[in-house]
Structure formats: structure tokens, C-alpha cells
C-alpha positions, 0 to 999 in steps of 0.5 A: 500500500502506498503512503497516500492510500494508507493516509486516506484510510487512516484519515477516513477511519478517524473521521468516522470515529469523530462523527460517531463521537459527535453524534453520540455527544449530541444525543447524550446532551439531549437525554436525561441520564439515568441517575446512579446508573454506573456500577462501581466496585464496592471498595471504591465506594467505601474508599470515597466514604472513608476519604470524606470521613477523614477530612478534618473539616467534617463536623457532623455526619448523618448516615442512613444505612439500611444495609449496615454491616459489621467491620468483622476485621475488614480494614476499610470498614474498621478505618471508617468506624475510626473516622466516624468516632473522630467526627462524633467527638466534634458535633456528632454522628447519627446512624439509622439502620434496619432490624436485621442481625448484621445491622444490629451487630454493626450498630453494636460496634458503633455503640462501642465507639459512642456513636448513636444508632437507631433502628427504623422498624418500618424500613422494608428495603435496603437498596438505597443509602446515603451519608450526609457530611457537613461542616466546612462544606456539605458532601452527600454520598448517595448509593443505590444498590441494584442486583447486588452492585453499588451505584454511588454518586456524590453530591456537593453543596448545601441544597442536596444535603438539606433534602436528605437531612430533612428525610433523615430527621423524619425517619430518626424521630420515629426510629428506636434507639439501638440500646432499646432494641437490644434491651427488648430482645433480652426481655421478650419471652422471659419465662418468669417476668421478675426472675433476675437470674434469668435476666442475668443469663440472657444478658451474658448471652446478649453481651457475647452475641453482639460483642458489647464492650463496657461502654455498650454494655452499660448503655444497654443495661440502663435500658434493660433496667428502666424497661423492666422495672420502671417503664412508667414513672409517676410524679406527684405532690401538691400544686406548687411543689414543683412537679412539672420542673421535676418531670421536665428535668428527668425527661432531659436526663433520660433523653441524654441517656438515649431514652425515648420519653413520653411526658403526660399530665392530667391537666390537658385532659381536665382542660379538655373536659372544661372546654366541653362544659364551657361550650356545652358540647356534652352534658356528661363531660365537664360536670362541676367545672366553672370558668375563672379569669386567665383561662383557668377553671375550678371544680366543686369537688376533686371527684369532678377530675376523675374523668381526666385521670381515667383518660390519662390512665388510658393513655398510659396503657397505650404506651404499655409495651412500647419504647418510650419511658412514660412520665406521668404527672398529676396532683391529688389530695388522695394520691393512693386512691388516684394511683388505683385508677391506673391498675395493678399491672401498671403500678407493679412496674412503676416508680413514684417520685413525690415532690414536696415543699412547704405550704408557704413556698407552694402558695408563693409559687402558685400566686406567681403562676398566671400563664394563660392558654395559647390559642392559635388559629390554623384555619379551618381549625383552632388549637389550644396549648396549655402551660405547665405554669397555668393559673390555679384559682386560690380558692381551689388551692386553699380548700382542696389541696391542704394535706400532703399524702406522702406518708400514705403513699410511701407505705402503699402496698402497690408501690412499696419500696418504689417511692422517692421523695424530692424536697423542692423547698428552695428555688434554685435557678441552676436546679442543682439540688433537683438534678442531684436527687434525680441522678440518685433516682436514676442510679437507684433504678439501675443499680440492681441490674449492675449487680446482675451484670457484674455477676457474669 
């Protein structure tokens, strides 16, 4: 072949390739690409997650990983966990996974590193996961798993990160702490409900199964203790003693220990009955209620408040067997009689915190309370929000709530040895005295279970 002919052939081939390339590019630019369409080796996907996790400017991570797997000696996964532990020491790491054996074991490894993990029980697929890194910038690593192969993509910037963060927080709010899931696994199916020896044996098996270190073991133990002996905590005492303060402070402490907490009080149910009476909606609801200034009400006798207590008891029963620790606040002159409304089955697995203060201190506090209900118009509806610092008519405070019932409650057979007194005589802006008592209460609940654990 002569040089001229060869050159023409080569040039023609290049021209054809160029034309095809240009045509393909023009076609691609007019097509919407299939998202996450390119399969990537898993090691490359994990390497990308690790690379971003190791960046010093990453302050926070929200990881939605339904197919979470244990490190199990895999170097890159161990390095990812180490990097996440570093992020957790800044602002924090939160991980959502599903309730499978591998996911729980992987979550237990993260728990040992102090990383908060929750289980989304409503998840029924593991084909989509994402990691949202934030701090100096926003980086989202999204992965769609299809036919066993990873199809990841990286999205930089605040806007895509915000979309996934919103979804993450929605799922997070309805998910269950890993510690609670493991505690439930231990407690379900006990042959003898109160047999501490059986609980001890099961705890040993759980610790071995999930390779719990000391920190993870302590976290799970707290949830076992409260879910087994104290799923309901009653907070009672006379008006003005500081029950609402104690309830809120205890809720904060339990939440910081990764408990889910449901705070209830009978005032909202009483206010419901009062509004029915005021608007004459139901002649059988709100009998004995009359309106007072400032959105308050008074009743002719304490028995008028019994329907509210019954409604509160029904709400407590709805929580029975569920995840939250239920804090129940109410005030009655006859607390023993009021507790019977909740039933023996609730009382036998409950604790009582009785808040006390002198009549003079309570009177001063009640006189300063005047927070009216907040009414919001949300067309076509109206919502009414009542305050813990609601007004209590002085005639009720002076005529109905006279005697402290603590001495009777303390020896009541249904709650004997489970009544804890808190003296709230002195107003303390720092709440140091109340916090110290509540720390002691939490320790009292957990201590017997620490003994069971140390016996293994």
C-alpha cells in the first residue's frame, strides 16, 4: 500500500470515529441520564466514604444505612468506624439502620465507639443509602444498590444535603434507639417476668452475641433496667411543689441517656373536659367545672377530675409495651386512691417520685403562676396549648389541696419500696439540688441490674 492510500484510510477511519463521537455527544446532551446508573466496585465506594470521613473539616455526619454491616476485621470498614468516632467527638454522628442481625451487630460496634444508632422498624428495603457530611462544606454520598452492585454518586453543596437531612430527621424521630432494641430482645419471652437470674443469663448471652464492650454494655443495661422495672414513672405532690420542673428535668436526663420519653399530665385532659362544659358540647363531660379569669377553671369537688385521670390512665396503657419511658404527672389530695385508677399491672412496674415543699413556698409559687392558654388559629381549625405554669384559682388551692399524702403513699402496698421523695423547698435557678436527687433516682433504678451484670 502506498503512503497516500494508507493516509486516506487512516484519515477516513478517524473521521468516522469523530462523527460517531459527535453524534453520540449530541444525543447524550439531549437525554436525561439515568441517575446512579454506573456500577462501581464496592471498595471504591467505601474508599470515597472513608476519604470524606477523614477530612478534618467534617463536623457532623448523618448516615442512613439500611444495609449496615459489621467491620468483622475488614480494614476499610474498621478505618471508617475510626473516622466516624473522630467526627462524633466534634458535633456528632447519627446512624439509622434496619432490624436485621448484621445491622444490629454493626450498630453494636458503633455503640462501642459512642456513636448513636437507631433502628427504623418500618424500613422494608435496603437498596438505597446515603451519608450526609457537613461542616466546612456539605458532601452527600448517595448509593443505590441494584442486583447486588453499588451505584454511588456524590453530591456537593448545601441544597442536596438539606433534602436528605430533612428525610433523615423524619425517619430518626420515629426510629428506636439501638440500646432499646437490644434491651427488648433480652426481655421478650422471659419465662418468669421478675426472675433476675434469668435476666442475668440472657444478658451474658446478649453481651457475647453482639460483642458489647463496657461502654455498650452499660448503655444497654440502663435500658434493660428502666424497661423492666420502671417503664412508667409517676410524679406527684401538691400544686406548687414543683412537679412539672421535676418531670421536665428527668425527661432531659433520660433523653441524654438515649431514652425515648413520653411526658403526660392530667391537666390537658381536665382542660379538655372544661372546654366541653364551657361550650356545652356534652352534658356528661365537664360536670362541676366553672370558668375563672386567665383561662383557668375550678371544680366543686376533686371527684369532678376523675374523668381526666381515667383518660390519662388510658393513655398510659397505650404506651404499655412500647419504647418510650412514660412520665406521668398529676396532683391529688388522695394520691393512693388516684394511683388505683391506673391498675395493678401498671403500678407493679412503676416508680413514684413525690415532690414536696412547704405550704408557704407552694402558695408563693402558685400566686406567681398566671400563664394563660395559647390559642392559635390554623384555619379551618383552632388549637389550644396549655402551660405547665397555668393559673390555679386560690380558692381551689386553699380548700382542696391542704394535706400532703406522702406518708400514705410511701407505705402503699402497690408501690412499696418504689417511692422517692424530692424536697423542692428552695428555688434554685441552676436546679442543682433537683438534678442531684434525680441522678440518685436514676442510679437507684439501675443499680440492681449492675449487680446482675457484674455477676457474669
